[in-house]
Backbone bond lengths (Angstrom), bond angles and torsions (degrees), N, CA, C in turn:
res aa  C-N    CA-C-N  psi(-1)  N-CA   C-N-CA  omega(-1)  CA-C   N-CA-C  phi
1 M - - - 1.446 - - 1.525 109.62 -
2 Q 1.315 116.37 130.88 1.454 122.13 -178.38 1.528 110.60 -86.81
3 K 1.321 115.17 135.64 1.462 120.83 178.40 1.526 108.87 -84.68
4 I 1.314 117.32 128.70 1.461 122.34 179.06 1.517 108.68 -102.83
5 T 1.317 117.28 128.73 1.457 121.84 179.68 1.521 109.65 -100.35
6 V 1.320 115.66 126.38 1.454 121.68 -179.84 1.522 110.71 -88.82
7 G 1.307 117.39 -34.65 1.455 120.92 -176.09 1.514 110.79 90.18
8 E 1.316 116.33 -159.26 1.454 121.24 -175.81 1.525 110.70 -95.04
9 F 1.328 115.87 139.65 1.456 121.28 175.63 1.515 108.09 -143.21
10 S 1.317 117.49 169.07 1.465 122.22 -174.61 1.510 112.04 -114.56
11 I 1.330 114.57 147.89 1.459 121.83 168.03 1.523 106.80 -130.25
12 E 1.294 115.74 157.64 1.459 121.62 178.52 1.520 108.39 -104.99
13 L 1.337 116.24 132.61 1.456 122.18 173.89 1.519 108.28 -112.83
14 L 1.310 116.48 134.49 1.462 122.11 179.87 1.521 109.13 -110.34
15 F 1.318 115.76 127.26 1.463 123.17 179.29 1.519 107.80 -112.52
16 D 1.305 117.17 123.92 1.465 121.88 176.37 1.520 108.57 -120.10
17 Q 1.324 115.98 136.97 1.457 120.29 171.92 1.518 106.76 -107.79
18 R 1.295 115.58 119.79 1.457 121.40 -176.44 1.520 111.33 -83.83
19 S 1.316 116.54 164.51 1.469 121.65 -177.69 1.520 112.54 -63.20
20 N 1.336 117.48 -22.97 1.464 120.63 179.16 1.532 112.01 -87.44
21 G 1.350 116.91 6.33 1.456 121.38 177.57 1.519 114.47 89.66
22 R 1.313 117.82 -7.71 1.463 121.65 179.36 1.529 110.22 -79.63
23 Y 1.296 115.13 154.38 1.456 122.28 179.69 1.527 109.26 -109.41
24 F 1.316 115.68 150.56 1.460 122.02 179.08 1.524 106.80 -135.87
25 I 1.331 116.84 123.87 1.457 122.36 -179.81 1.521 108.28 -118.67
26 H 1.330 115.52 130.56 1.458 119.90 179.67 1.525 108.41 -151.97
27 S 1.331 116.06 174.10 1.457 120.04 -177.96 1.519 110.43 -151.08
28 P 1.334 116.78 133.59 1.461 119.13 174.97 1.529 111.75 -72.41
29 H 1.333 116.93 -13.15 1.460 121.57 -177.43 1.526 113.77 -99.02
30 V 1.331 116.92 -9.08 1.466 120.57 -179.52 1.530 107.64 -128.02
31 P 1.338 116.65 87.78 1.464 119.49 179.72 1.532 111.28 -55.15
32 G 1.311 115.44 133.33 1.459 121.00 179.04 1.514 114.48 94.52
33 L 1.335 118.31 -9.40 1.464 119.83 179.73 1.520 109.07 -77.78
34 R 1.299 115.44 110.21 1.464 123.06 178.99 1.523 107.41 -145.28
35 L 1.307 116.20 104.20 1.456 121.54 177.57 1.520 107.79 -118.65
36 A 1.318 116.68 135.31 1.466 120.51 -179.41 1.520 109.76 -147.99
37 G 1.327 115.31 145.52 1.451 120.24 176.67 1.508 111.33 166.69
38 P 1.337 116.98 175.99 1.463 121.30 -177.03 1.532 114.01 -85.49
39 D 1.336 118.53 -13.91 1.459 122.64 -174.79 1.530 109.79 -110.08
40 L 1.348 116.59 100.03 1.459 120.93 -176.65 1.521 111.86 -63.54
41 E 1.316 117.54 -38.04 1.469 120.59 179.86 1.529 110.84 -61.54
42 A 1.312 117.50 -42.62 1.470 121.53 177.89 1.523 110.72 -65.42
43 L 1.334 116.75 -40.26 1.463 120.35 178.46 1.528 110.56 -63.45
44 C 1.332 116.70 -41.85 1.460 120.27 179.52 1.530 111.22 -63.41
45 A 1.321 117.02 -34.44 1.467 120.70 176.78 1.528 110.98 -66.52
46 D 1.322 117.14 -27.03 1.465 121.45 -179.19 1.524 113.79 -86.21
47 I 1.333 117.71 -14.31 1.461 120.37 -174.99 1.526 112.15 -62.79
48 E 1.324 116.87 -51.06 1.462 119.40 -174.41 1.532 112.65 -58.04
49 P 1.335 119.24 -52.10 1.470 117.45 179.10 1.529 113.07 -64.30
50 A 1.332 116.89 -33.82 1.470 119.69 179.56 1.527 111.08 -67.24
51 V 1.326 117.42 -44.70 1.469 121.31 179.67 1.528 109.55 -63.72
52 K 1.324 117.07 -46.20 1.467 120.65 179.81 1.522 111.14 -58.87
53 D 1.328 116.62 -46.25 1.458 121.23 -178.69 1.528 111.74 -64.76
54 L 1.329 117.11 -46.50 1.464 120.33 -178.58 1.531 112.44 -65.18
55 L 1.332 117.44 -39.50 1.463 119.45 178.02 1.529 111.07 -68.14
56 Q 1.327 116.78 -35.40 1.460 120.21 177.24 1.530 110.51 -66.51
57 R 1.322 116.26 -46.59 1.468 120.52 -177.35 1.527 113.22 -70.74
58 N 1.334 116.81 -43.73 1.461 120.96 -172.93 1.521 114.76 -89.31
59 R 1.320 116.52 -29.58 1.471 120.03 -174.92 1.526 113.21 -121.74
60 K 1.339 116.45 -1.16 1.472 121.00 -177.51 1.526 110.74 56.20
61 L 1.330 114.76 40.58 1.455 122.05 -176.83 1.523 108.90 -117.69
62 A 1.323 116.81 118.40 1.465 121.37 179.63 1.527 109.39 -90.30
63 V 1.319 116.71 115.33 1.463 122.21 -179.71 1.522 108.75 -91.03
64 E 1.331 116.32 125.21 1.462 121.19 179.31 1.518 111.94 -85.16
65 S 1.326 116.78 -42.49 1.464 119.49 -177.81 1.519 110.05 -151.83
66 I 1.336 114.00 160.12 1.462 121.10 178.60 1.519 108.18 -125.56
67 R 1.319 116.15 131.67 1.466 122.38 177.61 1.526 107.22 -117.67
68 W 1.329 116.12 119.77 1.462 122.04 -179.27 1.516 110.93 -82.56
69 V 1.322 116.35 135.76 1.459 122.40 175.49 1.525 107.12 -131.98
70 P 1.327 120.69 100.20 1.452 129.57 0.29 1.528 111.07 -73.49
71 S 1.327 116.89 -179.07 1.465 121.34 -177.03 1.533 110.74 -65.80
72 I 1.317 115.83 159.59 1.468 120.62 178.63 1.531 110.50 -61.21
73 D 1.342 117.71 -32.38 1.471 120.62 176.88 1.519 110.95 -63.21
74 E 1.325 116.80 -38.68 1.462 120.44 177.71 1.530 111.27 -68.61
75 V 1.312 116.37 -35.42 1.468 120.39 175.62 1.524 109.28 -60.83
76 L 1.327 116.61 -48.46 1.467 120.99 -179.14 1.530 111.42 -64.09
77 K 1.334 118.16 -39.91 1.468 121.37 178.74 1.528 111.22 -62.16
78 E 1.331 116.37 -40.70 1.462 120.63 -179.52 1.529 110.90 -58.53
79 F 1.313 116.81 -41.36 1.452 120.70 -178.07 1.522 112.70 -89.21
80 D 1.337 117.33 -4.39 1.460 120.96 177.89 1.522 111.08 -81.35
81 R 1.311 116.40 -14.91 1.460 120.88 176.98 1.523 108.51 -67.08
82 P 1.328 117.94 164.30 1.471 119.78 -179.69 1.527 112.17 -49.32
83 A 1.316 115.09 135.56 1.472 121.62 -176.76 1.520 111.79 -60.36
84 Q 1.300 114.03 136.97 1.461 121.37 174.82 1.521 106.30 -121.37
85 I 1.296 117.20 128.92 1.458 120.32 179.93 1.518 109.48 -59.16
86 G 1.321 114.83 129.30 1.452 120.59 177.79 1.515 114.64 76.02
87 K 1.329 117.66 16.02 1.457 120.97 -179.40 1.530 109.73 -60.45
88 K 1.329 116.37 134.93 1.460 121.55 -179.34 1.515 108.61 -135.18
89 A 1.314 116.10 150.98 1.449 121.32 175.63 1.512 108.93 -148.40
90 T 1.314 115.27 151.19 1.440 121.88 178.31 1.514 108.70 -121.86
91 Y 1.322 116.53 134.21 1.456 121.38 -179.96 1.513 109.78 -130.33
92 L 1.312 115.33 148.83 1.447 122.44 179.38 1.528 107.91 -100.63
93 V 1.304 116.18 136.81 1.452 120.78 178.20 1.516 107.59 -121.79
94 R 1.329 115.94 128.53 1.465 120.71 178.22 1.526 107.83 -98.12
95 L 1.314 116.39 126.10 1.445 122.46 -177.85 1.522 110.10 -111.33
96 S 1.308 116.16 135.84 1.460 120.89 172.44 1.514 107.12 -105.35
97 A 1.301 115.86 123.12 1.460 120.17 -176.55 1.513 111.01 -123.10
98 A 1.311 113.78 151.20 1.468 119.55 177.31 1.505 109.34 -104.79
């Protein structure tokens, strides 16, 4: 069986901070990705395995690595600022797939 290389492609991740302080992460490009909770750092740690699993299950696409644009540290810094009701952010994630 020949291995087909897809190369790098992008998905969009949407981060919402709700009025109750909880965070909600989802993506129009990864059906089924729904992460929510009060700890953004913990949610960010769950993104990579969740995206890899969902793309494998739904698209039969094996993701080798994920490159954040901007970095995950910058994502966390953005939301570390004083909470704003309804705060939203969009981030691009570059995926390398085999």
